[in-house]
CHARMM internal coordinates of N, CA and C (Angstrom, degrees):
IC EDIT
DIST 1 N 1 CA 1.4906
DIST 1 CA 1 C 1.5112
ANGL 1 N 1 CA 1 C 108.57
DIST 1 C 2 N 1.2955
ANGL 1 CA 1 C 2 N 116.34
DIHE 1 N 1 CA 1 C 2 N 129.79
DIST 2 N 2 CA 1.5374
ANGL 1 C 2 N 2 CA 120.30
DIHE 1 CA 1 C 2 N 2 CA 178.25
DIST 2 CA 2 C 1.5450
ANGL 2 N 2 CA 2 C 109.77
DIHE 1 C 2 N 2 CA 2 C -68.68
DIST 2 C 3 N 1.3201
ANGL 2 CA 2 C 3 N 112.40
DIHE 2 N 2 CA 2 C 3 N 145.31
DIST 3 N 3 CA 1.4430
ANGL 2 C 3 N 3 CA 117.54
DIHE 2 CA 2 C 3 N 3 CA 176.78
DIST 3 CA 3 C 1.5245
ANGL 3 N 3 CA 3 C 110.19
DIHE 2 C 3 N 3 CA 3 C -77.05
DIST 3 C 4 N 1.2997
ANGL 3 CA 3 C 4 N 114.87
DIHE 3 N 3 CA 3 C 4 N 137.37
DIST 4 N 4 CA 1.4613
ANGL 3 C 4 N 4 CA 120.86
DIHE 3 CA 3 C 4 N 4 CA 176.98
DIST 4 CA 4 C 1.4962
ANGL 4 N 4 CA 4 C 110.54
DIHE 3 C 4 N 4 CA 4 C -66.71
DIST 4 C 5 N 1.3248
ANGL 4 CA 4 C 5 N 116.92
DIHE 4 N 4 CA 4 C 5 N 137.13
DIST 5 N 5 CA 1.4654
ANGL 4 C 5 N 5 CA 117.43
DIHE 4 CA 4 C 5 N 5 CA 177.11
DIST 5 CA 5 C 1.5251
ANGL 5 N 5 CA 5 C 112.46
DIHE 4 C 5 N 5 CA 5 C -77.37
DIST 5 C 6 N 1.2734
ANGL 5 CA 5 C 6 N 117.02
DIHE 5 N 5 CA 5 C 6 N 149.79
DIST 6 N 6 CA 1.5058
ANGL 5 C 6 N 6 CA 119.64
DIHE 5 CA 5 C 6 N 6 CA 179.66
DIST 6 CA 6 C 1.5073
ANGL 6 N 6 CA 6 C 110.28
DIHE 5 C 6 N 6 CA 6 C -76.74
DIST 6 C 7 N 1.3298
ANGL 6 CA 6 C 7 N 113.05
DIHE 6 N 6 CA 6 C 7 N 143.01
DIST 7 N 7 CA 1.5025
ANGL 6 C 7 N 7 CA 121.50
DIHE 6 CA 6 C 7 N 7 CA 175.07
DIST 7 CA 7 C 1.4663
ANGL 7 N 7 CA 7 C 107.54
DIHE 6 C 7 N 7 CA 7 C -113.57
DIST 7 C 8 N 1.3413
ANGL 7 CA 7 C 8 N 115.13
DIHE 7 N 7 CA 7 C 8 N 136.87
DIST 8 N 8 CA 1.4710
ANGL 7 C 8 N 8 CA 122.62
DIHE 7 CA 7 C 8 N 8 CA -173.95
DIST 8 CA 8 C 1.5051
ANGL 8 N 8 CA 8 C 108.51
DIHE 7 C 8 N 8 CA 8 C -116.85
DIST 8 C 9 N 1.3775
ANGL 8 CA 8 C 9 N 117.41
DIHE 8 N 8 CA 8 C 9 N 155.71
DIST 9 N 9 CA 1.4007
ANGL 8 C 9 N 9 CA 121.88
DIHE 8 CA 8 C 9 N 9 CA 163.70
DIST 9 CA 9 C 1.5411
ANGL 9 N 9 CA 9 C 104.95
DIHE 8 C 9 N 9 CA 9 C -117.55
DIST 9 C 10 N 1.3325
ANGL 9 CA 9 C 10 N 115.09
DIHE 9 N 9 CA 9 C 10 N 154.91
DIST 10 N 10 CA 1.4805
ANGL 9 C 10 N 10 CA 118.95
DIHE 9 CA 9 C 10 N 10 CA -176.43
DIST 10 CA 10 C 1.5081
ANGL 10 N 10 CA 10 C 110.67
DIHE 9 C 10 N 10 CA 10 C -125.65
DIST 10 C 11 N 1.3238
ANGL 10 CA 10 C 11 N 114.27
DIHE 10 N 10 CA 10 C 11 N 156.16
DIST 11 N 11 CA 1.4444
ANGL 10 C 11 N 11 CA 121.70
DIHE 10 CA 10 C 11 N 11 CA -177.61
DIST 11 CA 11 C 1.5517
ANGL 11 N 11 CA 11 C 106.07
DIHE 10 C 11 N 11 CA 11 C -139.41
DIST 11 C 12 N 1.3651
ANGL 11 CA 11 C 12 N 115.26
DIHE 11 N 11 CA 11 C 12 N 135.90
DIST 12 N 12 CA 1.4101
ANGL 11 C 12 N 12 CA 118.94
DIHE 11 CA 11 C 12 N 12 CA 179.80
DIST 12 CA 12 C 1.5485
ANGL 12 N 12 CA 12 C 106.35
DIHE 11 C 12 N 12 CA 12 C -132.15
DIST 12 C 13 N 1.3095
ANGL 12 CA 12 C 13 N 117.69
DIHE 12 N 12 CA 12 C 13 N 130.94
DIST 13 N 13 CA 1.4679
ANGL 12 C 13 N 13 CA 122.74
DIHE 12 CA 12 C 13 N 13 CA -179.52
DIST 13 CA 13 C 1.4719
ANGL 13 N 13 CA 13 C 108.76
DIHE 12 C 13 N 13 CA 13 C -137.31
DIST 13 C 14 N 1.3779
ANGL 13 CA 13 C 14 N 114.86
DIHE 13 N 13 CA 13 C 14 N 137.14
DIST 14 N 14 CA 1.4839
ANGL 13 C 14 N 14 CA 118.21
DIHE 13 CA 13 C 14 N 14 CA 170.88
DIST 14 CA 14 C 1.4641
ANGL 14 N 14 CA 14 C 111.03
DIHE 13 C 14 N 14 CA 14 C -90.65
DIST 14 C 15 N 1.3134
ANGL 14 CA 14 C 15 N 116.94
DIHE 14 N 14 CA 14 C 15 N 132.99
DIST 15 N 15 CA 1.5000
ANGL 14 C 15 N 15 CA 123.47
DIHE 14 CA 14 C 15 N 15 CA -174.69
DIST 15 CA 15 C 1.5346
ANGL 15 N 15 CA 15 C 106.54
DIHE 14 C 15 N 15 CA 15 C -123.36
DIST 15 C 16 N 1.3159
ANGL 15 CA 15 C 16 N 115.54
DIHE 15 N 15 CA 15 C 16 N 137.71
DIST 16 N 16 CA 1.4974
ANGL 15 C 16 N 16 CA 124.20
DIHE 15 CA 15 C 16 N 16 CA 175.86
DIST 16 CA 16 C 1.5304
ANGL 16 N 16 CA 16 C 110.11
DIHE 15 C 16 N 16 CA 16 C 109.08
DIST 16 C 17 N 1.2917
ANGL 16 CA 16 C 17 N 113.28
DIHE 16 N 16 CA 16 C 17 N 179.72
DIST 17 N 17 CA 1.4871
ANGL 16 C 17 N 17 CA 120.53
DIHE 16 CA 16 C 17 N 17 CA 176.85
DIST 17 CA 17 C 1.5341
ANGL 17 N 17 CA 17 C 109.63
DIHE 16 C 17 N 17 CA 17 C -146.95
DIST 17 C 18 N 1.3116
ANGL 17 CA 17 C 18 N 114.15
DIHE 17 N 17 CA 17 C 18 N 158.12
DIST 18 N 18 CA 1.4561
ANGL 17 C 18 N 18 CA 119.13
DIHE 17 CA 17 C 18 N 18 CA -178.99
DIST 18 CA 18 C 1.5956
ANGL 18 N 18 CA 18 C 109.52
DIHE 17 C 18 N 18 CA 18 C -55.39
DIST 18 C 19 N 1.3558
ANGL 18 CA 18 C 19 N 118.31
DIHE 18 N 18 CA 18 C 19 N -39.27
DIST 19 N 19 CA 1.4328
ANGL 18 C 19 N 19 CA 122.15
DIHE 18 CA 18 C 19 N 19 CA -172.65
DIST 19 CA 19 C 1.4699
ANGL 19 N 19 CA 19 C 113.46
DIHE 18 C 19 N 19 CA 19 C -82.77
DIST 19 C 20 N 1.3514
ANGL 19 CA 19 C 20 N 120.52
DIHE 19 N 19 CA 19 C 20 N -36.84
DIST 20 N 20 CA 1.4238
ANGL 19 C 20 N 20 CA 121.59
DIHE 19 CA 19 C 20 N 20 CA -171.39
DIST 20 CA 20 C 1.5296
ANGL 20 N 20 CA 20 C 113.42
DIHE 19 C 20 N 20 CA 20 C -114.66
DIST 20 C 21 N 1.3225
ANGL 20 CA 20 C 21 N 118.06
DIHE 20 N 20 CA 20 C 21 N -6.67
DIST 21 N 21 CA 1.4525
ANGL 20 C 21 N 21 CA 120.17
DIHE 20 CA 20 C 21 N 21 CA -175.12
DIST 21 CA 21 C 1.4855
ANGL 21 N 21 CA 21 C 117.02
DIHE 20 C 21 N 21 CA 21 C 65.61
DIST 21 C 22 N 1.2992
ANGL 21 CA 21 C 22 N 117.92
DIHE 21 N 21 CA 21 C 22 N -155.61
DIST 22 N 22 CA 1.4182
ANGL 21 C 22 N 22 CA 121.65
DIHE 21 CA 21 C 22 N 22 CA -179.79
DIST 22 CA 22 C 1.6120
ANGL 22 N 22 CA 22 C 109.13
DIHE 21 C 22 N 22 CA 22 C -100.80
DIST 22 C 23 N 1.3281
ANGL 22 CA 22 C 23 N 115.47
DIHE 22 N 22 CA 22 C 23 N 116.44
DIST 23 N 23 CA 1.4615
ANGL 22 C 23 N 23 CA 117.67
DIHE 22 CA 22 C 23 N 23 CA -179.18
DIST 23 CA 23 C 1.5417
ANGL 23 N 23 CA 23 C 108.23
DIHE 22 C 23 N 23 CA 23 C -88.03
DIST 23 C 24 N 1.3417
ANGL 23 CA 23 C 24 N 116.46
DIHE 23 N 23 CA 23 C 24 N 131.03
DIST 24 N 24 CA 1.4942
ANGL 23 C 24 N 24 CA 124.01
DIHE 23 CA 23 C 24 N 24 CA -172.16
DIST 24 CA 24 C 1.6213
ANGL 24 N 24 CA 24 C 106.23
DIHE 23 C 24 N 24 CA 24 C -59.51
DIST 24 C 25 N 1.3243
ANGL 24 CA 24 C 25 N 117.17
DIHE 24 N 24 CA 24 C 25 N -44.21
DIST 25 N 25 CA 1.4697
ANGL 24 C 25 N 25 CA 117.38
DIHE 24 CA 24 C 25 N 25 CA -174.77
DIST 25 CA 25 C 1.5324
ANGL 25 N 25 CA 25 C 110.89
DIHE 24 C 25 N 25 CA 25 C -66.83
DIST 25 C 26 N 1.3005
ANGL 25 CA 25 C 26 N 118.46
DIHE 25 N 25 CA 25 C 26 N -37.58
DIST 26 N 26 CA 1.4642
ANGL 25 C 26 N 26 CA 121.65
DIHE 25 CA 25 C 26 N 26 CA 176.99
DIST 26 CA 26 C 1.4957
ANGL 26 N 26 CA 26 C 111.51
DIHE 25 C 26 N 26 CA 26 C -65.07
DIST 26 C 27 N 1.3780
ANGL 26 CA 26 C 27 N 115.53
DIHE 26 N 26 CA 26 C 27 N -44.67
DIST 27 N 27 CA 1.5076
ANGL 26 C 27 N 27 CA 119.82
DIHE 26 CA 26 C 27 N 27 CA 179.74
DIST 27 CA 27 C 1.5004
ANGL 27 N 27 CA 27 C 108.25
DIHE 26 C 27 N 27 CA 27 C -64.55
DIST 27 C 28 N 1.3062
ANGL 27 CA 27 C 28 N 118.88
DIHE 27 N 27 CA 27 C 28 N -41.43
DIST 28 N 28 CA 1.4650
ANGL 27 C 28 N 28 CA 121.33
DIHE 27 CA 27 C 28 N 28 CA -179.68
DIST 28 CA 28 C 1.5389
ANGL 28 N 28 CA 28 C 111.90
DIHE 27 C 28 N 28 CA 28 C -61.29
DIST 28 C 29 N 1.3221
ANGL 28 CA 28 C 29 N 116.72
DIHE 28 N 28 CA 28 C 29 N -43.14
DIST 29 N 29 CA 1.4598
ANGL 28 C 29 N 29 CA 122.74
DIHE 28 CA 28 C 29 N 29 CA 177.62
DIST 29 CA 29 C 1.5592
ANGL 29 N 29 CA 29 C 109.89
DIHE 28 C 29 N 29 CA 29 C -62.89
DIST 29 C 30 N 1.3123
ANGL 29 CA 29 C 30 N 116.17
DIHE 29 N 29 CA 29 C 30 N -44.07
DIST 30 N 30 CA 1.5150
ANGL 29 C 30 N 30 CA 116.67
DIHE 29 CA 29 C 30 N 30 CA 177.12
DIST 30 CA 30 C 1.5261
ANGL 30 N 30 CA 30 C 111.90
DIHE 29 C 30 N 30 CA 30 C -63.94
DIST 30 C 31 N 1.2813
ANGL 30 CA 30 C 31 N 116.18
DIHE 30 N 30 CA 30 C 31 N -42.04
DIST 31 N 31 CA 1.5236
ANGL 30 C 31 N 31 CA 117.73
DIHE 30 CA 30 C 31 N 31 CA -179.07
DIST 31 CA 31 C 1.5076
ANGL 31 N 31 CA 31 C 110.63
DIHE 30 C 31 N 31 CA 31 C -67.09
DIST 31 C 32 N 1.2992
ANGL 31 CA 31 C 32 N 119.55
DIHE 31 N 31 CA 31 C 32 N -35.62
DIST 32 N 32 CA 1.4894
ANGL 31 C 32 N 32 CA 121.85
DIHE 31 CA 31 C 32 N 32 CA 179.60
DIST 32 CA 32 C 1.5626
ANGL 32 N 32 CA 32 C 108.11
DIHE 31 C 32 N 32 CA 32 C -68.26
DIST 32 C 33 N 1.3580
ANGL 32 CA 32 C 33 N 117.33
DIHE 32 N 32 CA 32 C 33 N -41.11
DIST 33 N 33 CA 1.4541
ANGL 32 C 33 N 33 CA 121.11
DIHE 32 CA 32 C 33 N 33 CA 177.79
DIST 33 CA 33 C 1.5312
ANGL 33 N 33 CA 33 C 111.30
DIHE 32 C 33 N 33 CA 33 C -62.15
DIST 33 C 34 N 1.3160
ANGL 33 CA 33 C 34 N 116.96
DIHE 33 N 33 CA 33 C 34 N -43.06
DIST 34 N 34 CA 1.4918
ANGL 33 C 34 N 34 CA 123.33
DIHE 33 CA 33 C 34 N 34 CA 177.92
DIST 34 CA 34 C 1.5287
ANGL 34 N 34 CA 34 C 109.08
DIHE 33 C 34 N 34 CA 34 C -62.29
DIST 34 C 35 N 1.3696
ANGL 34 CA 34 C 35 N 115.13
DIHE 34 N 34 CA 34 C 35 N -45.17
DIST 35 N 35 CA 1.4458
ANGL 34 C 35 N 35 CA 120.15
DIHE 34 CA 34 C 35 N 35 CA -179.53
DIST 35 CA 35 C 1.4961
ANGL 35 N 35 CA 35 C 111.75
DIHE 34 C 35 N 35 CA 35 C -59.22
DIST 35 C 36 N 1.2981
ANGL 35 CA 35 C 36 N 118.77
DIHE 35 N 35 CA 35 C 36 N -43.30
DIST 36 N 36 CA 1.4578
ANGL 35 C 36 N 36 CA 123.23
DIHE 35 CA 35 C 36 N 36 CA 176.26
DIST 36 CA 36 C 1.5523
ANGL 36 N 36 CA 36 C 111.19
DIHE 35 C 36 N 36 CA 36 C -59.37
DIST 36 C 37 N 1.3037
ANGL 36 CA 36 C 37 N 116.72
DIHE 36 N 36 CA 36 C 37 N -29.96
DIST 37 N 37 CA 1.4837
ANGL 36 C 37 N 37 CA 122.14
DIHE 36 CA 36 C 37 N 37 CA -178.79
DIST 37 CA 37 C 1.5275
ANGL 37 N 37 CA 37 C 111.97
DIHE 36 C 37 N 37 CA 37 C -89.05
DIST 37 C 38 N 1.3499
ANGL 37 CA 37 C 38 N 115.71
DIHE 37 N 37 CA 37 C 38 N 1.50
DIST 38 N 38 CA 1.4935
ANGL 37 C 38 N 38 CA 119.93
DIHE 37 CA 37 C 38 N 38 CA 177.66
DIST 38 CA 38 C 1.4699
ANGL 38 N 38 CA 38 C 112.58
DIHE 37 C 38 N 38 CA 38 C 91.30
DIST 38 C 39 N 1.3297
ANGL 38 CA 38 C 39 N 123.45
DIHE 38 N 38 CA 38 C 39 N 5.58
DIST 39 N 39 CA 1.3891
ANGL 38 C 39 N 39 CA 124.67
DIHE 38 CA 38 C 39 N 39 CA 178.81
DIST 39 CA 39 C 1.5727
ANGL 39 N 39 CA 39 C 111.86
DIHE 38 C 39 N 39 CA 39 C -79.84
DIST 39 C 40 N 1.3554
ANGL 39 CA 39 C 40 N 116.37
DIHE 39 N 39 CA 39 C 40 N 141.67
DIST 40 N 40 CA 1.4079
ANGL 39 C 40 N 40 CA 121.83
DIHE 39 CA 39 C 40 N 40 CA 175.52
DIST 40 CA 40 C 1.5524
ANGL 40 N 40 CA 40 C 108.90
DIHE 39 C 40 N 40 CA 40 C -121.14
DIST 40 C 41 N 1.3314
ANGL 40 CA 40 C 41 N 117.41
DIHE 40 N 40 CA 40 C 41 N 124.41
DIST 41 N 41 CA 1.4829
ANGL 40 C 41 N 41 CA 119.37
DIHE 40 CA 40 C 41 N 41 CA 176.77
DIST 41 CA 41 C 1.4900
ANGL 41 N 41 CA 41 C 109.47
DIHE 40 C 41 N 41 CA 41 C -70.76
DIST 41 C 42 N 1.3917
ANGL 41 CA 41 C 42 N 114.51
DIHE 41 N 41 CA 41 C 42 N 128.45
DIST 42 N 42 CA 1.4329
ANGL 41 C 42 N 42 CA 121.08
DIHE 41 CA 41 C 42 N 42 CA -179.30
DIST 42 CA 42 C 1.5409
ANGL 42 N 42 CA 42 C 110.26
DIHE 41 C 42 N 42 CA 42 C -110.23
DIST 42 C 43 N 1.2970
ANGL 42 CA 42 C 43 N 116.80
DIHE 42 N 42 CA 42 C 43 N -19.32
DIST 43 N 43 CA 1.4634
ANGL 42 C 43 N 43 CA 117.29
DIHE 42 CA 42 C 43 N 43 CA -177.59
DIST 43 CA 43 C 1.5226
ANGL 43 N 43 CA 43 C 111.61
DIHE 42 C 43 N 43 CA 43 C -167.01
DIST 43 C 44 N 1.3200
ANGL 43 CA 43 C 44 N 115.97
DIHE 43 N 43 CA 43 C 44 N 155.81
DIST 44 N 44 CA 1.4526
ANGL 43 C 44 N 44 CA 120.33
DIHE 43 CA 43 C 44 N 44 CA 170.82
DIST 44 CA 44 C 1.5047
ANGL 44 N 44 CA 44 C 106.23
DIHE 43 C 44 N 44 CA 44 C -133.87
DIST 44 C 45 N 1.3433
ANGL 44 CA 44 C 45 N 112.78
DIHE 44 N 44 CA 44 C 45 N 156.23
DIST 45 N 45 CA 1.4626
ANGL 44 C 45 N 45 CA 118.91
DIHE 44 CA 44 C 45 N 45 CA -176.56
DIST 45 CA 45 C 1.5434
ANGL 45 N 45 CA 45 C 108.30
DIHE 44 C 45 N 45 CA 45 C -139.72
DIST 45 C 46 N 1.2657
ANGL 45 CA 45 C 46 N 117.18
DIHE 45 N 45 CA 45 C 46 N 121.20
DIST 46 N 46 CA 1.4820
ANGL 45 C 46 N 46 CA 121.15
DIHE 45 CA 45 C 46 N 46 CA 179.54
DIST 46 CA 46 C 1.5045
ANGL 46 N 46 CA 46 C 107.67
DIHE 45 C 46 N 46 CA 46 C -77.90
DIST 46 C 47 N 1.3436
ANGL 46 CA 46 C 47 N 113.18
DIHE 46 N 46 CA 46 C 47 N 132.09
DIST 47 N 47 CA 1.4738
ANGL 46 C 47 N 47 CA 120.11
DIHE 46 CA 46 C 47 N 47 CA 176.47
DIST 47 CA 47 C 1.5660
ANGL 47 N 47 CA 47 C 105.63
DIHE 46 C 47 N 47 CA 47 C -93.77
DIST 47 C 48 N 1.3105
ANGL 47 CA 47 C 48 N 116.56
DIHE 47 N 47 CA 47 C 48 N 109.33
DIST 48 N 48 CA 1.4501
ANGL 47 C 48 N 48 CA 118.74
DIHE 47 CA 47 C 48 N 48 CA -173.85
DIST 48 CA 48 C 1.5330
ANGL 48 N 48 CA 48 C 114.52
DIHE 47 C 48 N 48 CA 48 C -62.31
DIST 48 C 49 N 1.2885
ANGL 48 CA 48 C 49 N 116.49
DIHE 48 N 48 CA 48 C 49 N 141.83
DIST 49 N 49 CA 1.4562
ANGL 48 C 49 N 49 CA 125.26
DIHE 48 CA 48 C 49 N 49 CA 175.05
DIST 49 CA 49 C 1.5371
ANGL 49 N 49 CA 49 C 111.91
DIHE 48 C 49 N 49 CA 49 C 62.47
DIST 49 C 50 N 1.3991
ANGL 49 CA 49 C 50 N 117.10
DIHE 49 N 49 CA 49 C 50 N 20.11
DIST 50 N 50 CA 1.4568
ANGL 49 C 50 N 50 CA 118.47
DIHE 49 CA 49 C 50 N 50 CA 178.70
DIST 50 CA 50 C 1.5034
ANGL 50 N 50 CA 50 C 112.22
DIHE 49 C 50 N 50 CA 50 C -127.60
DIST 50 C 51 N 1.3604
ANGL 50 CA 50 C 51 N 119.14
DIHE 50 N 50 CA 50 C 51 N 0.96
DIST 51 N 51 CA 1.4449
ANGL 50 C 51 N 51 CA 123.75
DIHE 50 CA 50 C 51 N 51 CA -174.84
DIST 51 CA 51 C 1.5203
ANGL 51 N 51 CA 51 C 113.72
DIHE 50 C 51 N 51 CA 51 C 49.43
DIST 51 C 52 N 1.3285
ANGL 51 CA 51 C 52 N 117.30
DIHE 51 N 51 CA 51 C 52 N 36.49
DIST 52 N 52 CA 1.4705
ANGL 51 C 52 N 52 CA 122.61
DIHE 51 CA 51 C 52 N 52 CA -178.34
DIST 52 CA 52 C 1.4991
ANGL 52 N 52 CA 52 C 108.29
DIHE 51 C 52 N 52 CA 52 C -130.76
DIST 52 C 53 N 1.3725
ANGL 52 CA 52 C 53 N 114.60
DIHE 52 N 52 CA 52 C 53 N 159.98
DIST 53 N 53 CA 1.4261
ANGL 52 C 53 N 53 CA 120.27
DIHE 52 CA 52 C 53 N 53 CA 173.69
DIST 53 CA 53 C 1.5829
ANGL 53 N 53 CA 53 C 108.36
DIHE 52 C 53 N 53 CA 53 C -132.14
DIST 53 C 54 N 1.2855
ANGL 53 CA 53 C 54 N 116.80
DIHE 53 N 53 CA 53 C 54 N 149.41
DIST 54 N 54 CA 1.4544
ANGL 53 C 54 N 54 CA 120.42
DIHE 53 CA 53 C 54 N 54 CA 168.77
DIST 54 CA 54 C 1.5387
ANGL 54 N 54 CA 54 C 105.20
DIHE 53 C 54 N 54 CA 54 C -96.69
DIST 54 C 55 N 1.3077
ANGL 54 CA 54 C 55 N 116.99
DIHE 54 N 54 CA 54 C 55 N 131.67
DIST 55 N 55 CA 1.4340
ANGL 54 C 55 N 55 CA 126.12
DIHE 54 CA 54 C 55 N 55 CA 176.63
DIST 55 CA 55 C 1.5220
ANGL 55 N 55 CA 55 C 107.26
DIHE 54 C 55 N 55 CA 55 C -106.74
DIST 55 C 56 N 1.3456
ANGL 55 CA 55 C 56 N 118.64
DIHE 55 N 55 CA 55 C 56 N 123.48
DIST 56 N 56 CA 1.4442
ANGL 55 C 56 N 56 CA 122.97
DIHE 55 CA 55 C 56 N 56 CA -177.79
DIST 56 CA 56 C 1.5051
ANGL 56 N 56 CA 56 C 107.54
DIHE 55 C 56 N 56 CA 56 C -115.67
DIST 56 C 57 N 1.3279
ANGL 56 CA 56 C 57 N 116.61
DIHE 56 N 56 CA 56 C 57 N 130.48
DIST 57 N 57 CA 1.4888
ANGL 56 C 57 N 57 CA 122.62
DIHE 56 CA 56 C 57 N 57 CA -174.83
DIST 57 CA 57 C 1.5655
ANGL 57 N 57 CA 57 C 106.08
DIHE 56 C 57 N 57 CA 57 C -136.10
DIST 57 C 58 N 1.3441
ANGL 57 CA 57 C 58 N 111.75
DIHE 57 N 57 CA 57 C 58 N 162.02
DIST 58 N 58 CA 1.4535
ANGL 57 C 58 N 58 CA 120.12
DIHE 57 CA 57 C 58 N 58 CA 175.36
DIST 58 CA 58 C 1.5066
ANGL 58 N 58 CA 58 C 109.74
DIHE 57 C 58 N 58 CA 58 C -142.43
DIST 58 C 59 N 1.3644
ANGL 58 CA 58 C 59 N 113.03
DIHE 58 N 58 CA 58 C 59 N 157.49
DIST 59 N 59 CA 1.4868
ANGL 58 C 59 N 59 CA 119.21
DIHE 58 CA 58 C 59 N 59 CA 170.34
DIST 59 CA 59 C 1.5338
ANGL 59 N 59 CA 59 C 106.22
DIHE 58 C 59 N 59 CA 59 C -151.51
DIST 59 C 60 N 1.2888
ANGL 59 CA 59 C 60 N 115.37
DIHE 59 N 59 CA 59 C 60 N 162.78
DIST 60 N 60 CA 1.4442
ANGL 59 C 60 N 60 CA 121.22
DIHE 59 CA 59 C 60 N 60 CA -179.42
DIST 60 CA 60 C 1.5354
ANGL 60 N 60 CA 60 C 109.45
DIHE 59 C 60 N 60 CA 60 C -63.12
DIST 60 C 61 N 1.3106
ANGL 60 CA 60 C 61 N 116.03
DIHE 60 N 60 CA 60 C 61 N 135.02
DIST 61 N 61 CA 1.4698
ANGL 60 C 61 N 61 CA 121.15
DIHE 60 CA 60 C 61 N 61 CA 178.58
DIST 61 CA 61 C 1.4361
ANGL 61 N 61 CA 61 C 108.09
DIHE 60 C 61 N 61 CA 61 C -74.81
DIST 61 C 62 N 1.4076
ANGL 61 CA 61 C 62 N 116.37
DIHE 61 N 61 CA 61 C 62 N 120.59
DIST 62 N 62 CA 1.4950
ANGL 61 C 62 N 62 CA 122.26
DIHE 61 CA 61 C 62 N 62 CA -179.14
DIST 62 CA 62 C 1.4430
ANGL 62 N 62 CA 62 C 108.63
DIHE 61 C 62 N 62 CA 62 C -85.28
DIST 62 C 63 N 1.3674
ANGL 62 CA 62 C 63 N 113.96
DIHE 62 N 62 CA 62 C 63 N 157.07
DIST 63 N 63 CA 1.4977
ANGL 62 C 63 N 63 CA 119.53
DIHE 62 CA 62 C 63 N 63 CA 173.38
DIST 63 CA 63 C 1.5187
ANGL 63 N 63 CA 63 C 112.88
DIHE 62 C 63 N 63 CA 63 C -56.64
DIST 63 C 64 N 1.2933
ANGL 63 CA 63 C 64 N 117.74
DIHE 63 N 63 CA 63 C 64 N -36.13
DIST 64 N 64 CA 1.4786
ANGL 63 C 64 N 64 CA 119.81
DIHE 63 CA 63 C 64 N 64 CA -178.85
DIST 64 CA 64 C 1.5284
ANGL 64 N 64 CA 64 C 108.84
DIHE 63 C 64 N 64 CA 64 C -65.84
DIST 64 C 65 N 1.3442
ANGL 64 CA 64 C 65 N 117.26
DIHE 64 N 64 CA 64 C 65 N -44.75
DIST 65 N 65 CA 1.4910
ANGL 64 C 65 N 65 CA 120.92
DIHE 64 CA 64 C 65 N 65 CA -178.39
DIST 65 CA 65 C 1.4908
ANGL 65 N 65 CA 65 C 108.09
DIHE 64 C 65 N 65 CA 65 C -67.29
DIST 65 C 66 N 1.3207
ANGL 65 CA 65 C 66 N 120.72
DIHE 65 N 65 CA 65 C 66 N -36.47
DIST 66 N 66 CA 1.4722
ANGL 65 C 66 N 66 CA 119.74
DIHE 65 CA 65 C 66 N 66 CA 175.53
DIST 66 CA 66 C 1.5214
ANGL 66 N 66 CA 66 C 113.07
DIHE 65 C 66 N 66 CA 66 C -62.17
DIST 66 C 67 N 1.2793
ANGL 66 CA 66 C 67 N 118.74
DIHE 66 N 66 CA 66 C 67 N -40.68
DIST 67 N 67 CA 1.4547
ANGL 66 C 67 N 67 CA 123.45
DIHE 66 CA 66 C 67 N 67 CA 175.70
DIST 67 CA 67 C 1.5030
ANGL 67 N 67 CA 67 C 112.02
DIHE 66 C 67 N 67 CA 67 C -61.81
DIST 67 C 68 N 1.3676
ANGL 67 CA 67 C 68 N 115.16
DIHE 67 N 67 CA 67 C 68 N -47.21
DIST 68 N 68 CA 1.4949
ANGL 67 C 68 N 68 CA 117.37
DIHE 67 CA 67 C 68 N 68 CA 178.54
DIST 68 CA 68 C 1.5108
ANGL 68 N 68 CA 68 C 113.77
DIHE 67 C 68 N 68 CA 68 C -59.66
DIST 68 C 69 N 1.3626
ANGL 68 CA 68 C 69 N 115.14
DIHE 68 N 68 CA 68 C 69 N -37.89
DIST 69 N 69 CA 1.4846
ANGL 68 C 69 N 69 CA 118.79
DIHE 68 CA 68 C 69 N 69 CA -178.72
DIST 69 CA 69 C 1.5314
ANGL 69 N 69 CA 69 C 112.63
DIHE 68 C 69 N 69 CA 69 C -73.14
DIST 69 C 70 N 1.3245
ANGL 69 CA 69 C 70 N 116.13
DIHE 69 N 69 CA 69 C 70 N -25.07
DIST 70 N 70 CA 1.4293
ANGL 69 C 70 N 70 CA 122.27
DIHE 69 CA 69 C 70 N 70 CA 179.79
DIST 70 CA 70 C 1.5435
ANGL 70 N 70 CA 70 C 114.50
DIHE 69 C 70 N 70 CA 70 C -80.38
DIST 70 C 71 N 1.3085
ANGL 70 CA 70 C 71 N 113.97
DIHE 70 N 70 CA 70 C 71 N -18.75
DIST 71 N 71 CA 1.4731
ANGL 70 C 71 N 71 CA 120.42
DIHE 70 CA 70 C 71 N 71 CA -178.66
DIST 71 CA 71 C 1.5221
ANGL 71 N 71 CA 71 C 112.73
DIHE 70 C 71 N 71 CA 71 C -77.03
DIST 71 C 72 N 1.2838
ANGL 71 CA 71 C 72 N 118.97
DIHE 71 N 71 CA 71 C 72 N 137.23
DIST 72 N 72 CA 1.4960
ANGL 71 C 72 N 72 CA 120.05
DIHE 71 CA 71 C 72 N 72 CA 179.25
DIST 72 CA 72 C 1.5328
ANGL 72 N 72 CA 72 C 107.26
DIHE 71 C 72 N 72 CA 72 C -62.06
DIST 72 C 73 N 1.3534
ANGL 72 CA 72 C 73 N 115.35
DIHE 72 N 72 CA 72 C 73 N 149.12
DIST 73 N 73 CA 1.4127
ANGL 72 C 73 N 73 CA 118.14
DIHE 72 CA 72 C 73 N 73 CA 179.03
DIST 73 CA 73 C 1.5294
ANGL 73 N 73 CA 73 C 111.48
DIHE 72 C 73 N 73 CA 73 C -69.55
DIST 73 C 74 N 1.3084
ANGL 73 CA 73 C 74 N 118.67
DIHE 73 N 73 CA 73 C 74 N 147.93
DIST 74 N 74 CA 1.4534
ANGL 73 C 74 N 74 CA 119.97
DIHE 73 CA 73 C 74 N 74 CA -176.96
DIST 74 CA 74 C 1.5282
ANGL 74 N 74 CA 74 C 105.77
DIHE 73 C 74 N 74 CA 74 C -108.28
DIST 74 C 75 N 1.3134
ANGL 74 CA 74 C 75 N 116.72
DIHE 74 N 74 CA 74 C 75 N 102.17
DIST 75 N 75 CA 1.4903
ANGL 74 C 75 N 75 CA 122.98
DIHE 74 CA 74 C 75 N 75 CA 178.96
DIST 75 CA 75 C 1.4861
ANGL 75 N 75 CA 75 C 110.08
DIHE 74 C 75 N 75 CA 75 C -100.11
END
COOR INIT
IC SEED 1 N 1 CA 1 C
IC BUILD
């Protein structure tokens, strides 16, 4: 029997501000919160001339999340 391939969900968040940049303690707190939720950082991207970074993370796509995404939005 063939092994099922893994499905991932991704999260991208911009951290920092033009005036204060990225503060290490705030970034550490964010990463710890994400880690508790099962997210793993896979990349960062510096936004030039903005003192900000994009943090990109992934985690395994759960059956519950798949169901939520397949449901029509309720407006």
